[in-house]
N, C-alpha and C positions, 0 to 999 in steps of 0.2 A: 883053911887059905886068912888072913889076915888083911885086910885093907889099908892097915893104917899109915900113913906117911911114911911114921920113920920105920917101920917091915915093907918096905915098894919101892920101887926106883920110878921116875918118873915115864916112864915107855910103860909100866905096869900098870901105872895110874889110867896115862893117854888109854891104854887095851879094856882095862878094867871098864871106864864111862864108855870106848865104844859098845861092846861088845854089851852094855847093862844098856844103853838107848836107843839100840838098830841100826841099821846102816840110815845112815843122817842125810847121804850123800843123795837118796833116790828120795828120799820128802821133797813136797814140791808148794806145797805150803808155809815152808821157815820157820816153824812152831821147835819142829826138832834142833833146827843149829841153835836158835835162844836156848833150849836147855844146855847146851852141847857147853855154850858162853858161861852158863850158870857153872861148870865143872870146873871152868878155868885155874881156881883158888885151889884145886883138888890136885888137879895134874902140876899145877908149879909147886906145888908143897906148902901151899899157906895156908890151907880149912881144910880140917878132917871133912869126909861125907859127910859124918852126922851130921856139922855143924853147917853146910851149907844147906840139909835137906830143911833144919829143925828152925833157921831162916825163911825160908821159901813157905814150910807151913803156917810158921805165925803170921805172914801176912791176910791168908784168908782167914785166921782164925778170929784177927783182927777186923777183917775186911777190907783193908786198904783197896784189895783189886775188883772186887765185888761192888761194881755202880750201883746206883738205884738204891741200896739199902740203909735204913737207917742205925744210927748208931744206938739207940735209948728201946730200951723195951717196953713195952705194953704193956705191961702185965705187973 
């Protein structure tokens, strides 16, 4: 099965995201809802899953979401 935008309908992309993330409504800390929002561009046919995941992972490689960590190497 292909998950590419060109091979799926909007309804199929919604189902793919929902099944991948699990039961979003049952979550009480709001974390999963934020993940669902992250995939809106995929559902709307604007960005592929691969691109969204790469952007998300790149923030951690750069350290943008890691407070208290320096950007310089001590070695």
